[in-house]
C-alpha positions in Angstrom: 69.7 -38.7 -124.0 67.9 -37.7 -127.2 68.4 -34.1 -127.3 65.5 -33.4 -129.5 63.0 -35.2 -127.6 64.2 -33.6 -124.4 63.9 -30.1 -125.7 60.2 -30.9 -127.0 59.5 -32.2 -123.7 60.7 -29.2 -121.7 59.5 -26.6 -124.1 56.2 -26.2 -122.6 57.6 -25.5 -119.2 59.8 -22.9 -120.5 57.0 -21.4 -122.4 54.9 -21.3 -119.3 57.6 -19.7 -117.3 58.0 -17.2 -120.1 54.4 -16.2 -119.9 54.3 -15.8 -116.2 57.4 -13.3 -116.5 55.7 -11.5 -119.3 52.7 -11.0 -117.0 54.9 -9.7 -114.1 56.4 -7.2 -116.6 53.0 -5.8 -117.7 51.2 -5.8 -114.4 53.5 -6.6 -111.6 53.9 -9.3 -108.9 50.7 -8.7 -107.3 48.9 -9.6 -110.4 49.9 -13.2 -110.1 47.5 -15.7 -108.2 48.8 -17.8 -105.5 49.0 -20.7 -108.0 51.0 -18.8 -110.4 53.4 -17.7 -107.7 54.1 -21.2 -106.8 54.6 -22.1 -110.2 57.0 -19.4 -110.8 59.3 -20.9 -108.0 58.9 -24.3 -109.4 59.6 -23.4 -113.0 62.4 -21.2 -112.1 64.1 -24.4 -110.3 63.2 -26.6 -113.3 64.5 -24.2 -115.7 67.7 -24.0 -113.7 68.3 -27.4 -113.8 67.8 -27.5 -117.6 70.3 -24.8 -118.2 72.7 -27.0 -116.3 72.0 -29.9 -118.5 72.0 -27.8 -121.6 75.7 -26.8 -120.8 76.8 -30.2 -119.7 75.6 -31.5 -123.0 77.4 -28.4 -124.7 74.2 -27.6 -126.8 75.1 -25.1 -129.4 72.6 -22.6 -131.0 70.4 -20.0 -129.1 69.2 -22.3 -126.5 71.8 -21.9 -123.7 71.4 -18.1 -124.2 67.8 -18.4 -124.2 67.7 -20.5 -121.1 70.1 -18.2 -119.2 68.1 -15.1 -119.8 65.0 -17.1 -118.7 66.7 -18.1 -115.4 68.0 -14.4 -114.8 64.6 -13.1 -115.4 62.8 -15.6 -113.0 65.8 -15.2 -110.4 65.2 -11.4 -110.3 61.4 -12.0 -109.6 61.8 -15.0 -107.1 64.4 -13.2 -105.1 62.8 -9.6 -105.6 63.9 -7.2 -102.9 63.3 -3.7 -102.3 66.0 -1.8 -104.1 68.7 -0.3 -102.2 71.1 1.5 -104.7 73.7 2.8 -102.1 73.8 -0.8 -101.0 73.8 -2.3 -104.6 76.6 0.1 -105.3 78.6 -0.9 -102.2 78.2 -4.5 -103.0 79.2 -4.0 -106.6 82.6 -2.5 -105.6 83.0 -4.7 -102.5 82.4 -7.9 -103.9 81.4 -8.0 -107.8 84.2 -6.0 -109.3 87.1 -7.8 -107.2 85.3 -11.0 -108.2 85.3 -10.1 -112.0 89.1 -9.0 -111.8 89.9 -12.7 -110.3 87.7 -14.4 -112.8 89.4 -12.7 -115.8 92.9 -12.5 -114.5 94.1 -14.0 -118.1 92.8 -11.0 -120.0 94.3 -8.7 -117.3 97.7 -10.6 -117.8 97.3 -10.3 -121.6 96.6 -6.6 -121.4 99.7 -6.0 -119.0 101.9 -8.0 -121.5 100.8 -5.6 -124.4 101.4 -2.6 -122.3 104.8 -3.5 -120.5 106.5 -5.2 -123.7 106.5 -2.0 -125.8 107.2 0.2 -122.7 110.4 -1.9 -121.9 111.5 -2.4 -125.5 111.3 1.5 -126.1 113.0 2.3 -122.9 116.0 0.2 -123.7 116.1 1.2 -127.4 116.0 4.9 -126.8 118.7 4.6 -124.0 120.7 3.2 -127.0 119.7 5.6 -129.5 118.1 8.7 -128.4 117.0 9.5 -131.9 114.4 6.6 -131.6 112.2 9.1 -129.5 111.7 11.4 -132.7 110.4 8.3 -134.7 107.0 9.3 -136.1 104.2 6.9 -135.1 102.2 8.7 -137.9 102.7 11.7 -140.1 103.9 14.5 -138.0 103.4 12.9 -134.7 106.6 11.8 -133.1 106.7 9.3 -130.3 107.9 12.4 -127.9 106.1 15.6 -128.9 108.3 18.6 -129.8 107.0 20.6 -126.8 108.1 18.0 -124.5 111.7 17.8 -126.3 112.0 21.6 -125.8 111.4 21.4 -122.1 113.6 18.2 -121.4 116.4 19.6 -123.5 116.6 22.5 -120.8 116.6 19.9 -118.2 113.3 21.0 -116.9 110.3 19.1 -115.9 107.1 19.9 -117.8 105.3 19.0 -114.6 106.9 22.0 -112.4 104.1 24.2 -113.0 101.1 22.1 -112.2 101.2 22.6 -108.4 100.1 26.1 -109.2 96.8 25.3 -110.5 96.3 21.9 -108.8 92.3 21.6 -108.7 92.2 22.5 -112.6 95.0 19.9 -113.2 93.4 17.1 -111.3 90.3 17.5 -113.2 92.2 17.7 -116.6 94.1 14.6 -115.6 91.1 12.6 -114.5 89.3 13.4 -117.6 92.2 12.4 -119.7 92.9 9.2 -118.0 89.0 8.3 -118.4 89.3 9.0 -121.9 92.2 6.5 -122.5 90.4 3.9 -120.4 87.2 4.4 -122.2 88.9 4.0 -125.7 90.9 0.9 -124.2 87.3 -0.7 -123.4 85.4 0.6 -126.2 87.7 -0.4 -128.9 87.1 -4.0 -128.0 84.6 -3.9 -130.7 87.2 -3.8 -133.3 87.9 -7.4 -132.2 90.3 -6.3 -129.6 92.5 -4.8 -132.1 91.9 -1.1 -131.2 92.6 -2.1 -127.5 95.8 -3.7 -128.2 96.9 -0.4 -130.1 95.8 1.7 -127.2 98.1 -0.5 -124.8 100.9 -0.3 -127.1 100.8 3.1 -127.8 100.7 4.2 -124.3 103.4 1.8 -123.5 105.7 2.9 -126.1 105.0 6.8 -125.0 105.9 5.9 -121.3 108.9 3.7 -121.9 110.1 6.4 -124.4 109.8 9.4 -122.2 111.5 7.7 -119.4 114.3 6.8 -121.6 114.9 10.4 -122.9 114.6 11.8 -119.4 117.0 9.2 -118.3 119.5 10.5 -120.9 119.2 14.1 -119.7 119.4 13.3 -116.0 115.8 13.8 -115.1 115.0 9.9 -114.5 114.8 10.4 -110.6 112.6 13.5 -111.2 109.9 11.9 -113.4 110.1 8.8 -111.3 109.1 10.6 -108.2 106.4 12.2 -110.0 104.9 9.2 -111.5 105.2 6.9 -108.4 102.6 8.2 -106.2 99.6 7.7 -108.9 101.1 5.3 -111.2 99.9 2.2 -109.5 96.2 3.2 -109.6 96.2 4.7 -112.8 98.0 1.9 -114.9 96.1 -0.8 -112.9 92.9 1.1 -114.3 94.2 1.3 -117.8 95.1 -2.5 -117.9 92.1 -3.7 -116.3 89.7 -1.4 -118.6 91.7 -2.8 -121.7 91.3 -6.3 -120.3 87.4 -5.6 -120.6 87.8 -4.6 -124.2 90.0 -7.7 -124.9 87.1 -9.7 -123.4 84.6 -8.0 -125.9 87.0 -8.9 -128.7 87.4 -12.4 -127.9 83.6 -12.8 -127.7 83.2 -11.2 -131.0 86.1 -13.5 -132.7 85.4 -16.7 -130.9 81.6 -17.0 -129.6 82.0 -20.7 -129.2 78.7 -22.4 -128.9 76.7 -19.1 -129.0 75.5 -16.9 -131.8 78.0 -13.9 -132.0 75.5 -11.4 -131.0 74.5 -13.6 -127.8 78.1 -14.1 -127.1 78.6 -10.3 -127.3 75.8 -9.8 -125.0 77.1 -12.1 -122.3 80.6 -10.6 -122.4 79.5 -7.1 -122.5 77.7 -7.4 -119.0 81.0 -8.7 -117.5 83.4 -6.2 -119.4 81.2 -3.3 -118.5 81.7 -4.4 -114.7 85.3 -4.5 -115.2 85.3 -0.9 -116.7 83.1 0.6 -114.2 85.2 -0.6 -111.2 88.1 1.3 -112.9 86.4 4.6 -112.5 87.1 5.3 -108.8 90.6 4.2 -109.3 91.1 6.8 -112.2 89.4 9.5 -110.0 91.6 8.9 -107.0 94.8 8.6 -109.6 93.8 11.9 -111.2 93.3 13.7 -107.7 96.9 12.2 -106.6 98.4 13.2 -109.8 97.0 16.9 -109.7 97.7 17.7 -106.2 100.6 15.2 -104.6 102.7 14.2 -107.5 103.9 17.7 -108.8 104.0 19.1 -105.1 107.5 20.1 -103.6 105.6 19.8 -100.1 105.9 16.3 -100.4 109.3 14.5 -100.0 110.5 12.0 -102.5 110.6 9.2 -99.9 106.9 10.1 -99.0 105.9 9.7 -102.7 107.5 6.5 -102.9 105.9 5.5 -99.6 102.5 6.4 -101.0 103.3 4.5 -104.1 104.1 1.2 -102.1 101.0 1.8 -99.8 98.5 2.2 -102.9 100.0 -1.1 -104.3 99.4 -3.0 -101.1 96.0 -1.5 -100.6 95.1 -2.3 -104.0 96.3 -5.9 -103.8 94.2 -6.3 -100.6 91.2 -5.1 -102.1 91.0 -6.9 -105.2 92.6 -10.4 -103.9 91.6 -10.7 -100.4 89.0 -13.4 -100.0 85.5 -12.1 -98.9 83.8 -14.1 -96.3 80.0 -13.9 -96.7 78.3 -10.8 -97.3 79.6 -7.5 -95.8 77.5 -5.8 -93.0 
């Protein structure tokens, strides 16, 4: 196929579709005549086929992104329906978010590796040499802060007083977790480097603090505190950071798209991944504020809750969806 001749032949149809969509944007669907409405459906189908052809022939430049934008705009008008925001929100969390997680599993695995590798390395290193925990990651900032050292050396848990002000603690914890997730997501604009640093830094801290607590006989207490909320909290951190890596990849390796177009396409999917993590972080923060530090819950019940959240999360993210939910 002669690509240039094909583009020249198809451009009038694309232009016509763009003009109809422009008229809808300005004056609404009701302003279109019956003929224009029929043309809208026909041109939408033709342009969809053209987009498939452009992708099949791996055309570079701005054309694929232009056609994709045109098809999306036309689709929204052809299948226009009255908006139901609650239904859309439910559909996003029921269908769209799990689908995004499955489609971008490679980025999630990469984020998990960037988090778990330093976690395990620092845990075993501090078990071998506890002074490793005093290593300064930057001037005046050791891996384990001095205030935690003072508490751990007394063989006390810094979490023991949280249950006295659980509502405040839950709010602060949820805010802090959200801040870390936002960093992992937003720093994707650094080409993914900032996102990787967030994952590595958090992995180093968690692995080191577990190693130090083990040395002072507090390992079981720390594990029982972390277990109830860790599955949701760490999953949200990894998924939101995977969204950052997706943005970084789009910037560094745009493929056949312009860098800006590649970023726009990836950002929509990345934003969906991040948005899906917000409820997970809120639930994790609530558990961490009310249940994790509470002595009213036995250690066994906390481990059961941890296993329960893991099973529920796996089912939610990976169970197949059959059609549309009612």
